[in-house]
C-alpha positions, 0 to 999 in steps of 0.5 A, spaced: 500 500 500 502 506 498 501 513 500 498 515 494 493 510 494 491 512 501 491 519 500 486 518 494 481 514 498 481 519 503 480 525 498 474 521 495 471 519 502 471 526 504 468 529 497 462 524 499 461 526 506 453 527 507 452 522 501 448 516 502 452 509 501 451 502 501 456 498 504 458 491 504 462 488 510 466 482 510 465 479 516 470 473 514 468 465 513 464 467 508 459 472 512 457 478 508 453 484 511 450 489 507 447 495 510 445 502 508 448 509 511 450 516 510 458 518 511 458 523 517 465 525 517 472 524 514 478 524 519 485 523 518 485 516 519 478 514 519 471 516 517 464 515 520 458 512 517 451 513 520 447 506 519 440 506 518 435 503 523 433 496 521 428 491 524 434 487 528 438 493 530 437 501 531 441 506 528 449 506 529 455 510 528 460 506 525 468 508 524 472 505 518 479 506 516 481 508 509 485 501 509 479 497 510 477 500 503 484 499 500 484 492 503 477 490 501 475 489 508 469 493 506 466 496 499 462 502 498 457 504 493 453 511 492 446 510 492 
C-alpha cells in the first residue's frame, strides 16, 4: 500500500461526506453484511458512517479506516 493510494481514498471519502452509501462488510468465513448509511465525517485516519435503523438493530455510528477500503475489508457504493 502506498501513500498515494491512501491519500486518494481519503480525498474521495471526504468529497462524499453527507452522501448516502451502501456498504458491504466482510465479516470473514464467508459472512457478508450489507447495510445502508450516510458518511458523517472524514478524519485523518478514519471516517464515520451513520447506519440506518433496521428491524434487528437501531441506528449506529460506525468508524472505518481508509485501509479497510484499500484492503477490501469493506466496499462502498453511492446510492
